[in-house]
N, C-alpha and C positions, 0 to 999 in steps of 0.2 A: 374201198381198196383204192391204191394209187393207179396211175396210168402206166404203170410197168407191165408190159406184156406178159410177164412171168407171173405178176400178182403176188399174193400170198400163197406160199407153198401148200399151206393146208387147204385153203379154199380151192386152189387148182387141183389138188388130188382129190378132194371131194367131188368136185364137179366131174372130173374124168371117171370117177368110180360110177356115176350115175349116167353119164354120156360117153361112152367108150368110142364111139365113131368120131368124136370131136378131137381125138388125139392127132388126127392127120393135120388139123388147122390150129391147134391152141398154140403152137410155136411160131406162127406166122406173124409179122410185125404189126398187122392192123386187127389182131384179135385181142379183146381184153374182156375181163369180167367185171360186172359192176353190181350194185345192190339197188334194188328199187324199194322204196317205202310207200306203199299204196295207201292212200288217204280215202278215196272213194272209187266206186265203180257203177258201171251202167250196164244192164242186160237188156237186150231186146229178144224176148222169146217168141217173137211173132204177134199177129193182130191182137192188141188188148192184153199183152202180157210183158209189158215193160217195167223193169224193176230198178229201183236205185239202191245203192248200198253205201252207207257211209259208217265208216269206222273211226272211232276217235282214238288217236294215238297219244298216250301219256307221256 
């Protein structure tokens, strides 16, 4: 998405459909939506339960 605070109308509407309380803030100048492409993650589930997850993106 671009840095336009309004963003794509379709993405904005979808986000608001799932997060209705955000409607109070979505039109403020410092609010923007963005997309993250996660390549890997780590989880610390407690002592001896640390996991690494690597996802290959084609």
